[in-house]
C-alpha positions in Angstrom: -12.7 17.6 -43.1 -11.1 20.6 -44.9 -12.4 24.1 -45.2 -11.0 26.8 -47.3 -11.3 30.4 -46.3 -12.2 32.8 -49.1 -11.3 36.4 -49.4 -13.0 38.7 -46.9 -15.2 41.5 -48.0 -15.6 44.9 -46.3 -18.8 46.9 -46.3 -19.8 50.3 -44.8 -23.3 50.2 -43.3 -25.5 52.0 -40.8 -25.3 50.2 -37.4 -28.0 49.7 -34.8 -27.5 48.2 -31.4 -30.3 45.8 -30.2 -31.3 44.6 -26.7 -32.0 41.1 -25.4 -31.9 39.5 -28.9 -29.3 37.9 -31.1 -30.1 38.0 -34.9 -28.9 34.9 -36.8 -28.4 34.8 -40.6 -31.3 33.3 -42.6 -33.8 34.1 -39.8 -36.8 36.4 -39.9 -37.0 38.5 -36.8 -39.6 41.3 -35.9 -38.8 44.0 -33.3 -39.7 47.6 -32.4 -37.2 50.4 -32.8 -37.7 53.4 -30.4 -34.3 55.1 -29.7 -33.7 58.2 -31.7 -30.3 57.1 -32.9 -31.7 53.7 -33.9 -34.5 55.4 -35.8 -32.1 57.6 -37.7 -29.9 54.5 -38.6 -33.0 52.7 -39.8 -34.2 55.6 -41.9 -30.6 55.8 -43.5 -30.8 52.1 -44.4 -34.3 52.5 -45.8 -33.2 55.4 -48.0 -30.4 53.2 -49.4 -30.2 49.5 -50.2 -32.2 48.5 -47.0 -29.2 46.8 -45.5 -28.3 47.5 -41.8 -25.8 46.0 -39.4 -27.4 44.8 -36.1 -25.2 44.0 -33.0 -26.3 43.1 -29.5 -25.3 45.4 -26.7 -23.7 44.0 -23.5 -26.1 45.6 -21.0 -29.7 45.9 -22.0 -30.4 48.6 -19.4 -28.2 51.2 -21.2 -30.2 53.5 -23.4 -27.3 55.0 -25.4 -24.5 52.5 -25.5 -21.0 53.4 -26.6 -19.2 51.4 -29.3 -17.1 49.5 -26.7 -20.4 48.5 -25.0 -21.6 46.6 -28.1 -20.5 43.1 -29.2 -18.0 43.3 -32.1 -19.7 40.5 -34.1 -23.3 40.9 -35.4 -25.4 40.3 -38.4 -26.0 42.2 -41.6 -29.8 42.1 -42.2 -32.1 43.1 -44.9 -35.2 45.2 -43.9 -38.2 43.2 -45.2 -41.0 45.4 -43.8 -41.3 48.6 -41.6 -44.3 50.2 -40.0 -44.4 53.5 -38.1 -46.5 53.3 -35.0 -48.7 56.1 -33.5 -46.3 56.6 -30.6 -43.4 57.3 -32.9 -41.7 53.9 -32.8 -41.1 51.8 -35.9 -41.9 48.1 -36.1 -39.6 46.3 -38.5 -39.2 42.8 -39.8 -35.7 41.9 -40.8 -34.0 38.8 -42.4 -30.5 37.9 -41.5 -28.0 37.8 -44.4 -24.6 37.1 -43.1 -22.2 37.5 -40.1 -20.0 40.5 -39.9 -17.2 41.8 -37.6 -16.9 45.5 -36.8 -13.7 47.0 -38.1 -14.4 50.6 -37.1 -17.4 52.7 -35.9 -18.1 56.3 -36.7 -20.8 58.6 -35.3 -22.5 60.4 -38.2 -25.5 62.7 -37.8 -26.7 61.1 -34.6 -26.3 57.4 -35.5 -23.5 54.9 -35.9 -22.0 53.9 -39.2 -19.8 50.8 -39.1 -17.2 49.3 -41.4 -18.0 45.6 -41.3 -15.9 42.7 -42.6 -17.5 39.5 -43.7 -16.0 36.1 -44.2 -17.1 33.3 -46.5 -16.3 29.6 -45.8 -16.5 26.8 -48.3 -17.1 23.4 -46.8 -16.1 20.3 -48.6 -18.7 17.5 -48.4 -17.8 14.1 -46.9 -19.1 11.2 -44.7 -18.1 13.0 -41.5 -20.1 16.1 -42.4 -23.1 14.0 -43.4 -22.9 12.1 -40.1 -22.7 15.4 -38.1 -25.7 16.8 -40.0 -27.7 13.7 -39.5 -26.9 13.6 -35.7 -28.0 17.3 -35.3 -31.2 16.6 -37.3 -32.1 13.7 -35.0 -31.2 15.6 -31.8 -33.3 18.6 -32.9 -36.2 16.3 -33.7 -36.0 14.9 -30.1 -35.8 18.5 -28.8 -38.9 19.5 -30.7 -40.9 16.5 -29.3 -39.9 17.4 -25.7 -40.4 21.1 -26.0 -43.8 22.5 -25.8 -43.0 25.8 -27.5 -42.1 24.7 -31.1 -44.3 23.5 -33.9 -43.1 20.1 -35.1 -44.0 20.4 -38.8 -42.6 23.9 -39.1 -39.3 23.1 -37.5 -38.8 19.9 -39.4 -39.3 21.8 -42.7 -36.9 24.5 -41.5 -33.9 22.1 -40.9 -34.2 20.4 -44.3 -31.4 22.5 -45.9 -28.2 21.5 -47.6 -26.0 24.3 -46.3 -24.4 23.1 -42.9 -23.9 26.7 -41.8 -27.6 27.5 -42.4 -28.6 24.4 -40.5 -26.4 25.4 -37.5 -27.9 28.9 -37.5 -31.5 27.6 -37.8 -31.1 25.2 -34.9 -29.2 27.6 -32.7 -31.8 30.4 -33.2 -34.7 28.0 -32.1 -33.0 26.7 -28.9 -33.9 28.1 -25.5 -30.4 29.6 -24.9 -29.2 32.6 -23.0 -28.1 35.7 -24.9 -24.5 34.9 -24.0 -24.8 31.4 -25.4 -26.5 32.6 -28.6 -23.8 35.3 -29.1 -21.2 32.6 -28.7 -22.7 30.7 -31.6 -22.9 33.8 -33.7 -19.2 34.5 -33.2 -18.3 31.1 -34.7 -17.7 31.7 -38.4 -16.5 28.2 -39.3 -19.7 26.2 -40.1 -18.2 22.8 -39.0 -17.1 24.1 -35.6 -20.5 25.8 -35.3 -22.3 22.5 -36.0 -20.2 20.7 -33.4 -21.0 23.3 -30.8 -24.7 23.2 -31.7 -24.6 19.4 -31.2 -23.2 19.8 -27.6 -25.8 22.4 -26.7 -28.6 20.1 -28.1 -27.4 17.3 -25.8 -27.5 19.6 -22.7 -30.9 21.0 -23.6 -32.5 17.6 -24.2 -31.2 16.4 -20.8 -32.7 19.4 -19.1 -36.1 18.8 -20.8 -36.0 15.1 -19.7 -35.4 16.1 -16.1 -38.2 18.7 -16.3 -40.6 16.1 -17.7 -39.7 13.6 -14.8 -40.3 16.3 -12.2 -43.6 17.4 -13.8 -44.8 13.8 -13.9 -44.0 13.4 -10.1 -45.7 16.7 -9.3 -48.7 15.7 -11.4 -49.0 12.4 -9.5 -48.8 14.2 -6.1 -51.4 16.7 -7.2 -53.7 13.9 -8.3 -53.3 12.2 -4.9 -54.0 15.4 -3.0 -57.1 16.0 -5.2 -58.2 12.5 -4.4 -57.7 13.0 -0.7 -59.5 16.3 -0.8 -62.4 14.7 -2.6 -62.7 11.9 -0.1 -62.4 14.3 2.9 -65.2 16.4 1.4 -67.3 13.3 1.0 -66.7 12.3 4.6 -67.8 15.7 5.7 -71.0 15.4 3.7 -71.7 11.9 5.1 -71.2 13.2 8.7 -73.5 16.1 8.0 -76.2 13.7 6.7 -75.7 11.6 9.9 -76.5 14.7 12.0 -73.1 15.0 13.7 -73.1 18.8 13.6 -72.7 21.4 11.0 -69.1 22.2 12.1 -66.4 19.6 12.5 -63.7 19.8 15.1 -61.3 21.1 12.5 -63.5 24.0 11.7 -63.8 24.8 15.4 -60.1 24.8 15.8 -59.7 27.0 12.8 -62.1 29.6 14.2 -60.3 29.4 17.6 -56.9 30.1 15.9 -58.3 33.0 14.0 -59.7 34.6 17.1 -56.8 33.8 19.5 -54.9 37.0 18.7 -51.7 35.2 17.7 -48.9 36.9 16.0 -48.7 36.5 12.2 -45.9 33.9 12.4 -47.7 31.9 15.1 -51.0 32.0 13.3 -49.5 30.8 10.0 -47.7 27.9 11.9 -51.0 26.9 13.7 -52.9 26.9 10.4 -50.2 24.8 8.7 -50.3 22.3 11.6 -54.1 22.3 11.4 -53.9 21.4 7.7 -51.5 18.5 8.5 -53.8 17.3 11.3 -56.8 17.4 8.9 -55.0 15.0 6.5 -53.9 12.6 9.2 -55.8 9.5 10.3 -57.5 10.4 13.6 -56.1 7.4 15.5 -52.5 7.8 14.4 -49.7 8.8 16.9 -48.7 11.7 14.8 -52.2 13.1 15.0 -52.0 13.2 18.8 -48.7 15.1 18.7 -50.2 17.7 16.3 -53.3 18.1 18.4 -51.3 18.6 21.6 -49.2 21.2 19.9 -52.3 23.1 18.7 -53.8 22.9 22.2 -50.6 24.4 23.7 -50.5 27.2 21.1 -54.2 28.1 21.8 -53.7 27.8 25.6 -51.0 30.4 25.9 -52.4 33.9 26.4 -51.7 36.0 23.3 -54.0 39.0 23.9 -55.5 38.5 27.4 -54.3 41.1 29.8 -55.0 41.9 33.4 -56.4 45.4 34.0 -53.8 47.0 36.1 -54.4 49.1 39.2 -52.3 52.2 38.8 -53.5 54.0 42.0 -50.4 54.8 44.0 -52.3 55.4 47.2 -54.0 52.0 47.0 -50.7 50.3 46.2 -49.0 52.0 49.2 -51.9 50.9 51.5 -51.6 47.3 50.3 -47.8 47.2 50.8 -48.0 48.8 54.2 -50.7 46.4 55.3 -48.8 43.3 54.1 -45.2 44.2 55.2 -43.6 46.2 58.0 -40.4 48.1 57.1 -38.7 47.4 53.7 -39.0 51.1 52.8 -36.6 50.9 49.8 -38.5 48.1 48.1 -41.8 49.8 48.6 -40.4 53.0 47.1 -39.2 51.0 44.1 -42.6 49.5 43.5 -44.4 52.8 43.8 -41.9 54.3 41.3 -42.7 51.5 38.9 -46.4 52.2 39.2 -45.8 56.0 38.7 -43.9 55.2 35.5 -46.8 53.0 34.3 -49.2 56.0 34.7 -47.0 58.2 32.5 -45.9 55.6 29.9 -48.6 53.6 28.2 -46.5 50.5 27.3 -43.2 50.5 29.2 -41.1 47.4 29.4 -41.6 45.0 32.3 -39.3 45.3 35.3 -36.9 42.6 36.4 -36.1 42.8 40.1 -33.9 40.4 42.2 -34.6 40.2 45.9 -31.5 39.0 47.7 -31.7 38.2 51.4 -31.6 35.6 54.2 -34.5 33.1 54.4 -37.6 34.3 56.2 -37.2 38.0 55.4 -40.3 38.0 53.2 -39.0 37.8 49.6 -41.8 35.5 48.2 -44.6 37.2 50.2 -43.4 40.6 48.9 -43.9 39.4 45.3 -47.5 38.3 46.2 -48.1 41.8 47.6 -46.8 43.4 44.5 -49.2 41.4 42.4 -52.1 42.4 44.7 -51.0 46.1 44.7 -50.9 46.2 40.9 -54.0 44.0 40.2 -52.0 41.4 38.3 -52.1 37.6 38.4 -49.3 36.0 40.4 -47.4 32.9 39.4 -44.3 31.3 41.0 -41.7 29.0 39.7 -39.1 27.4 42.0 -35.7 27.0 40.3 -34.0 25.2 43.2 -32.2 22.1 41.8 -33.1 22.7 38.2 -30.3 21.5 36.0 -32.0 20.8 32.6 -32.1 23.6 30.1 -35.3 22.1 28.7 -37.1 23.1 32.0 -36.8 26.7 30.8 -36.9 26.5 27.0 -38.9 23.3 26.6 -38.3 20.1 24.5 -38.3 19.9 20.8 -41.4 18.1 19.4 -39.3 15.4 17.9 -38.9 13.8 21.4 -41.5 11.5 22.9 -43.5 13.2 25.6 -42.2 16.7 24.7 -43.6 19.7 26.6 -43.1 23.4 26.6 -40.7 24.9 29.2 -41.8 26.0 32.7 -41.9 29.7 31.5 -44.6 28.9 28.9 -46.4 26.5 31.3 -46.6 29.2 33.9 -47.8 31.8 31.4 -50.6 29.4 30.5 -51.4 29.1 34.2 -51.5 32.8 34.6 -53.8 33.3 31.6 -52.6 36.8 31.0 -49.7 38.4 29.2 -48.7 40.7 32.1 -48.6 38.6 35.3 -46.1 39.1 38.2 -43.8 36.1 37.6 -41.6 35.1 40.5 -38.6 32.9 39.8 -37.7 31.6 43.3 -34.3 30.4 44.4 -32.5 31.5 41.2 -29.2 31.1 43.0 -29.7 27.3 43.5 -29.7 26.2 39.9 -27.0 23.8 38.7 -25.8 22.5 35.4 -24.7 19.2 33.9 -24.6 17.5 30.4 -28.2 18.5 29.7 -27.3 22.2 29.6 -27.1 25.3 31.7 -30.6 26.6 32.7 -29.1 29.9 33.9 -27.9 30.6 30.4 -31.4 29.9 29.1 -32.7 32.5 31.5 -30.6 35.2 29.9 -33.1 35.6 27.2 -36.1 35.5 29.5 -34.7 38.2 31.9 -33.3 40.5 29.2 -35.7 43.4 28.5 -34.0 43.8 25.0 -34.7 40.2 24.0 -37.6 38.8 25.9 -40.2 40.3 23.5 -39.3 37.5 21.1 -38.7 34.6 23.5 -38.4 31.3 21.6 -39.6 28.1 23.3 -38.3 24.9 21.7 -41.7 23.3 21.8 -43.8 26.1 20.5 -41.1 27.1 18.0 -42.6 30.6 17.6 -41.7 33.9 19.1 -43.6 34.8 22.3 -43.7 38.2 23.9 -42.6 38.3 27.6 -41.8 42.0 27.6 -45.0 42.9 29.6 -44.3 40.4 32.4 -43.1 41.7 35.8 -40.3 39.3 36.6 -39.1 39.0 40.2 -36.3 36.7 41.2 -35.2 35.7 44.7 -31.9 34.5 46.0 -30.1 34.0 49.3 -26.7 34.9 47.8 -25.4 36.5 44.7 -22.0 34.9 44.1 -23.6 31.6 42.8 -25.6 33.6 40.1 -23.6 33.9 36.9 -22.4 37.5 36.3 -24.2 37.7 32.9 -27.5 36.9 34.6 -26.9 39.3 37.5 -26.3 42.1 34.9 -29.9 41.7 33.6 -31.5 42.2 37.0 -31.9 45.1 39.3 -30.6 43.7 42.6 -32.4 44.8 45.8 -31.0 43.5 49.1 -33.3 42.6 52.0 -31.2 42.6 55.2 -32.3 41.0 58.4 -34.7 42.6 60.9 -33.8 44.2 64.2 -35.4 43.0 67.4 -37.9 45.9 67.4 -38.8 45.2 63.7 -39.4 41.6 64.6 -41.6 42.6 67.5 -43.7 44.8 65.2 -44.0 42.1 62.6 -45.0 39.6 65.2 -47.7 41.9 66.7 -49.1 43.0 63.3 -48.9 39.8 61.3 -47.5 36.6 62.8 -49.7 36.4 65.9 -52.9 37.1 64.0 -52.0 34.6 61.3 -51.2 31.7 63.8 -54.3 32.5 65.8 -56.4 32.2 62.7 -54.8 28.9 61.7 -55.2 27.4 65.2 -58.8 28.8 65.7 -57.9 30.9 68.7 -59.4 34.3 69.7 -58.3 37.1 71.9 -60.3 35.6 74.7 -58.2 32.5 74.7 -54.6 33.8 74.2 -52.8 37.1 74.5 -49.2 37.8 73.6 -47.5 40.5 75.5 -44.6 42.5 74.2 -42.3 41.1 76.9 -43.3 37.5 75.9 -42.7 38.2 72.2 -39.3 39.8 72.9 -38.3 36.8 75.0 -39.2 34.6 72.0 -37.1 36.7 69.8 -34.0 36.9 72.0 -34.0 33.5 73.8 -35.8 31.1 71.4 -34.8 32.3 68.0 -31.7 33.8 66.5 -32.1 34.4 62.8 -32.1 37.2 60.3 -35.8 36.6 59.2 -38.9 35.7 61.1 -39.6 32.2 60.0 -38.6 30.5 63.2 -40.3 33.2 65.2 -43.6 32.4 63.4 -42.9 28.7 64.0 -42.5 29.2 67.8 -45.6 31.4 68.0 -47.6 28.6 66.2 -46.1 26.1 68.7 -47.5 28.1 71.6 -50.9 28.6 69.9 -51.3 24.9 69.3 -50.6 24.1 73.0 -53.0 26.8 74.1 -55.6 25.3 71.7 -55.1 21.8 73.2 -55.5 23.1 76.7 -58.7 25.0 75.8 -60.2 21.9 74.2 -59.3 19.8 77.2 -61.1 22.3 79.5 -64.3 22.0 77.4 -64.5 18.3 78.3 -64.3 15.1 76.2 -67.9 14.3 75.8 -70.8 15.2 73.6 -70.6 18.0 71.0 -67.1 19.2 71.8 -65.6 15.8 71.3 -67.4 15.3 68.0 -65.9 18.5 66.6 -62.3 18.1 67.4 -61.3 16.8 64.0 -59.1 18.7 61.5 -60.3 22.3 61.1 -62.9 22.0 63.9 -61.0 23.6 66.9 -61.7 27.1 65.5 -65.5 26.5 65.6 -65.3 24.8 69.0 -63.2 27.4 70.7 -65.1 30.3 69.3 -68.4 28.9 70.3 -70.4 30.2 73.3 -69.8 26.9 75.2 -66.7 28.3 76.8 -67.6 32.0 77.6 -65.7 31.9 80.9 -62.5 30.3 79.7 -59.5 32.2 81.1 -57.2 33.8 78.5 -53.6 32.4 78.3 -51.3 35.4 78.7 -47.9 34.8 77.0 -45.3 36.8 78.9 -41.7 36.3 79.7 -42.3 34.2 82.8 -44.8 31.8 81.1 -43.0 31.2 77.8 -40.8 28.3 79.3 -44.1 26.6 80.3 -44.9 26.2 76.6 -41.6 25.9 74.9 -39.3 24.6 77.6 -35.9 26.0 78.5 -34.4 28.8 76.4 -32.6 27.6 73.3 -30.1 30.5 73.4 -28.6 31.8 76.6 -27.9 35.4 77.3 -24.3 36.0 76.5 -24.2 39.2 78.6 -24.5 37.3 81.8 -21.2 35.4 81.8 -19.0 37.5 79.5 -15.3 37.4 80.5 -12.2 38.7 78.8 -10.1 35.8 77.6 -6.6 35.5 76.1 -6.5 34.5 72.5 -10.3 34.7 71.9 -11.7 37.5 69.7 -15.3 38.0 68.5 -15.5 38.2 64.7 -18.5 39.0 62.6 -19.4 36.8 59.6 -22.0 37.0 56.8 -23.8 33.8 55.9 -26.7 32.9 53.6 -29.1 33.0 56.6 -27.8 36.4 57.9 -25.0 37.7 60.1 -23.4 35.6 62.8 -20.9 35.9 65.6 -17.7 34.0 64.9 -15.4 33.3 67.8 -11.7 33.3 66.7 -9.4 31.3 69.1 -5.6 31.3 69.0 -3.2 29.4 71.3 0.6 29.0 71.3 2.7 25.9 72.0 6.4 25.0 71.9 7.4 24.3 68.4 9.3 25.6 65.4 7.2 28.4 64.0 4.4 26.5 62.4 1.0 28.1 61.8 -2.0 25.6 62.0 -5.5 26.6 61.0 -8.5 24.4 61.8 -12.3 24.8 61.7 -12.9 24.1 58.1 -11.4 27.4 56.9 -11.4 28.2 53.2 -8.4 29.4 51.2 -9.2 33.1 51.7 -9.3 32.8 55.5 -6.2 30.7 55.6 -4.4 33.4 53.6 -5.8 36.0 56.1 -4.2 34.1 58.9 -0.9 34.0 57.1 -1.1 37.7 56.5 -1.9 38.4 60.2 1.1 36.3 61.3 3.4 38.1 58.9 2.1 41.4 60.2 2.8 40.4 63.8 6.3 39.2 62.9 7.1 42.5 61.1 6.1 44.5 64.2 7.3 42.1 66.9 9.3 44.8 68.8 6.3 47.1 68.9 4.2 44.3 70.4 6.8 43.5 73.1 7.9 40.3 71.4 11.4 39.0 70.8 12.6 39.3 67.3 12.8 35.5 66.9 9.8 34.5 68.9 8.3 32.4 66.2 11.4 30.1 66.1 10.4 28.3 69.3 6.6 28.6 69.1 3.8 27.0 67.1 0.6 29.0 66.7 -2.8 27.2 66.3 -5.8 29.3 65.1 -9.2 27.6 65.4 -12.8 28.6 64.7 -15.4 26.5 66.5 -18.1 24.5 64.7 -15.5 22.8 62.6 -18.0 20.9 60.5 -19.3 24.1 58.9 -17.1 25.5 56.1 -16.0 29.1 56.6 -14.5 31.5 54.2 -14.5 35.2 53.2 -12.4 38.3 53.2 -13.5 39.9 56.5 -11.8 37.9 59.3 -8.4 39.4 59.1 -8.4 41.7 62.1 -10.1 39.2 64.3 -7.5 36.6 63.5 -4.7 39.1 64.0 -6.2 40.3 67.4 -6.4 36.7 68.7 -2.8 35.9 67.6 -1.5 39.1 69.3 -3.5 38.3 72.4 -2.2 34.8 72.6 1.5 36.0 72.1 1.3 38.9 74.5 -1.0 37.2 77.1 -3.3 40.3 77.1 -7.0 39.4 77.2 -9.3 40.5 74.4 -12.4 42.5 75.4 -15.4 40.3 75.3 -17.8 43.2 74.7 -16.2 44.2 71.4 -16.9 42.5 68.0 -14.9 43.2 64.9 -14.9 42.8 61.2 -12.4 43.8 58.5 -9.6 42.5 56.4 -5.9 43.1 57.0 -3.0 43.8 54.7 0.7 43.0 55.4 1.2 46.7 56.3 -1.6 46.6 58.8 -4.2 48.5 56.9 -7.9 47.6 57.5 -9.9 47.0 54.3 -13.6 47.4 53.7 -16.0 44.5 54.0 -19.5 43.6 52.7 -22.7 42.7 54.5 -22.2 45.4 57.2 -25.9 45.6 58.2 -26.2 41.9 58.7 -23.1 41.7 60.8 -24.1 44.6 63.0 -27.5 43.1 63.5 -25.8 39.8 64.5 -23.7 41.6 67.1 -26.8 43.2 68.5 -28.7 39.9 68.6 -25.8 38.5 70.7 -25.8 41.4 73.1 -22.6 43.0 71.8 -23.0 46.8 71.7 -19.5 47.8 70.6 -18.1 47.0 67.2 -14.9 47.7 65.2 -15.5 48.3 61.5 -13.3 49.6 58.7 -13.4 53.3 58.1 -14.0 52.6 54.4 -17.4 51.3 55.4 -18.6 54.6 56.7 -20.5 55.1 53.4 -22.7 52.1 54.4 -23.8 53.5 57.8 -26.9 55.4 56.3 -28.4 51.9 55.5 -28.2 50.9 59.1 -31.5 51.5 61.0 -31.3 54.6 63.2 -32.2 52.6 66.4 -29.3 50.2 65.8 -26.8 53.0 65.3 -28.0 54.8 68.4 -27.8 51.6 70.5 -24.3 50.6 69.4 -20.9 52.2 69.7 -19.1 51.9 66.3 -15.3 52.3 66.0 -14.1 53.3 62.6 -10.5 52.2 62.1 -7.9 52.4 59.3 -5.0 50.4 60.8 -4.4 47.4 62.9 -2.8 49.6 65.6 -6.1 51.3 66.2 -7.8 47.9 66.4 -5.4 46.7 69.1 -5.8 49.8 71.1 -9.6 49.3 71.3 -9.8 45.4 71.4 -7.1 44.5 73.9 -7.9 44.8 77.6 -4.3 45.7 78.6 -1.2 47.6 77.7 1.4 46.5 75.2 4.9 47.8 75.9 7.3 47.9 73.0 10.8 46.4 73.4 13.8 48.8 73.2 15.3 49.2 69.7 18.3 47.2 68.8 21.4 49.0 67.7 21.1 50.4 64.2 17.4 50.0 63.9 15.2 52.8 62.5 13.2 54.7 65.2 9.7 53.6 65.4 6.6 54.5 67.4 5.3 52.7 70.3 1.9 51.2 70.9 0.6 52.2 74.3 -2.7 50.6 75.2 -4.2 52.3 78.3 -7.1 50.2 79.6 -10.0 51.8 81.3 -11.2 50.9 84.7 -14.2 49.2 83.3 -12.0 47.1 81.0 -9.8 46.0 83.9 -12.8 44.9 85.8 
């Protein structure tokens, strides 16, 4: 197909930029003119031949576009009609004449005047052109049938034209195209190329309309199905109402409960959506049961219920004092918390971590806090938990899914602000099912737990008002990130006097109540209780002490029942729970009281379980008393060393960990470096093997505090000087003989005191920890603060070390002179 390009014409016309519309030739288009510059250009055209050049601006939001912000190709139009509106705007009707390209633009008297060049194409007829025109006519006819916006008769009449260029412009102007696509068509001057491009656009638009029709049909069918189900549901409701099954269905009751539950907006929307799904399900389907269980859990969790707190500091102090003896720091912390609650209306919940040996009262302290504050108390034991779902819950896609223990315990509490105790947080583990300690990070973080997300509920739940308390025996098994979120409060072991007071105030009364005894039947003297503490229990807490008191009370109860005789009323009432009523009855008014004192304790409990170490203490060579910290409190750790003929080998036994083995190596290196000061030959180690042993070999031992005890026992074994048996020691050693600080000082000193050791060597760097030691313990014990191993040996060895003379050329050194006292020698 050939086209011949005729000579171009140039015209000078007023120009007006238009927004969001592209004017095609041969098309009638109405629009409103409001800009001052556009009004002036329009008036100039009306005063002349009513011809004006219209071009679309790039950005419709610009009020006064510059020439470079207007498309270069537009349409010369003829103004058919104009009407000035009351607001000053002009409504015009224009008819497109021909395309034009801007050659130049000038700003004259407040409007644009453009020099426009027009081009005229002559198309030669032929079969190819006829086929293209026929194809476009057919495609446009299909488009009209699919489109809902075009009148079929009008459009068919409009495309019955002989001019291919006019046909292309007519079809392009009536397609649902973007401004950019229409401008692209306008800029094509060649009618044949323009027809081809219109055919491509028609194919795309028809495909879009077919897809839209398919989607609309599917949506219509779904809507018809939903309307049918709604109609049937309403009919079922009407039938049930006629049968007299109640005005309100179960669904209506659930809806009312959801609306009054006080849920958050997100939770309420989710509950209502789930309720709608439940309403459309068959009642006997498995999916219906899952949805119903989910709604029950959402409604069971407390969303707005709160316990009314007791903020009376005096009352709280009385409760804490009546429940626990000692523990002054913890009581102060609780009272501080309550004081803040009185000053701040809605502070964040506290997260405390009680760390201490078993039996020191961590769990019972949490119960006392709940009683002092008037809150509900719930407890969750985390010992052995290794599945993350125990904390966060299971997703509802699993069979038998349930919320996590956090949400379950909140449901049990029934309030948003309980005291929540997470027991044994140090005994969690992890496996392929996840890490529960990592899941606890969100629970125990005050910055995050206001939007805790349980996998089962799948909505945010506020835990910020919960008073969390965690308990642990040790800290090193708790991940550092979890430790960082908790305020750690250590509960050290009790002294003998504290145990005596606890037994008198709490334990004896509790066991007497549980065994049905009264003061007429049993009396515990201070001497008897102290004998129980020193000779029958040896622990940091009071759990075994309570157990032994209960053991005595049961034996007293049995003897009292036997004295009442085995016949009649007494025999009939000796079942479980009956002894209390029997013993307290008036049938035994003259029964003698069992007085528990030091002499009578063996009659009930047998021989003492722990002998008094003070009775047979002797100074021994190579045996030093070390102090160790364990999960159940402090302990005495005897360190033994012996020497044998050999080749300088160091053997360590007793299930020692890597740290203690390295401490033994460091101690031997220190001894070798100062052999002449210790009176040892320079090559003593070449002919000797040293064996270091810690008894109770089945129990693993490790920790950075046994260095000076190991070193003292090695020096004693090599020099044959005994170690004082009345001195215990704790501290780590360096190769230069410095003594480093240790942890758990209070527990270790209490252990030494329990074993009758009243003199202890501790690092000077631990002097800062002495204020935490009870005053009666410090007054009863002699503490040696040391900085070097030389000072340790002067105190610990019961004899004198004489240094060897210096070899020729050696640097002068000092001499250790240990002068034993007469008491030490004896």
